[in-house]
Structure formats: structure tokens, C-alpha cells
N, C-alpha and C positions, 0 to 999 in steps of 0.2 A: 259826751262820753269819749274821752281822748284815747281809750284803749281799743276802740273799734276802727282802726286804720286799715287800709288795704295792706295785705301781706302779713296779717296776724297768723297765728299757728293753725287755725282751722279755716277751711274754705269749703264751699259746697262741692260735693263729689259729682253729682249729676242731677239732672232733672228727671224724676221718674213719676209715673202716674200713681204708683203705689209705694208707700214707705213701710217696710217691714221691720226695720231696726234703725238705730241711730247712725249706723254706718252707711245707710242709704242717703243720709242727709249731709253728714260731715265726714271728712277724711283728714287725717293729720298730715300736715306738710312737713316732711323731714328733709327738705332740701338743705344743703349745708349753710346757705346764707341765712335761713330762718332758724335752723336748729342751733346754730352757734351764736346767734345774736344775743347780746346782753340786754336785759330789761331791768328797770328799777322796781324794787319792791320794798316793803317795810315790814319788819318783824320786831316783836318785843322779846328781849332776852333777859334772863335773870342777871343781876349785876355780876355775880361770881362767874357765870358762864361767859359773859362778855370779856371779863378780865383774863380768864383761861384761854379764850379764843385769841385775844390780842397777843398774849404771851407766846402761845404756840406759833402764831404767824410770824412774830418777830424772831423767835429762836430758829425757825426753819426758813427764814428769809423769803416768805411768800405773802401774798395779799390775803386779807381776811376773806374776801369774796371767793378766792380760790380754795381756801380751806372749807368753807361752807359748801361750795359747788362739789368738791370731792366727797364730802360727807353725805350730801344729799344723793349723789349718784350711787354711792355704796348702799345707802339705806333703801333706795328705790329699785335696786336690782332685782 
């Protein structure tokens, strides 16, 4: 499993005798080095959506990944 490398987004928070919630087991690492790190992923897009995405990125002189990143950040707010 290549995604289970040290430094991934979640790390054990503490060793406790009793676990009452998932937050007792994991905490999100929001340090700048991890939070801003790019990772590869794969998604399927409809052909028309991909064309629109490429056209938008070209017209605004930005990378496709930046358009997707901005859109997901807005969607997940």
C-alpha cells in the first residue's frame, strides 16, 4: 500500500486507555508542509466537462489542477 507512508494527513493523536470518539484516535495534520502538498489522484470527467475545463484554464492562463483546486475549495467551504 503505497499511500501509507509516514507523514500522511492523519496521525495518531494519543494513546488513551478508552476511546470515546474517532478524534481520540486520529487528528488531522494541518501543518503547512502537509496541507499544501500535492498528491496524484484520478477522476473520470465527462468529455464535454474536460473540454470546458481545458478551455477555461487556457483562457485564464492557469493550470487545470489550479482550476479544480479552486473549485473544490469553494465547493467544500
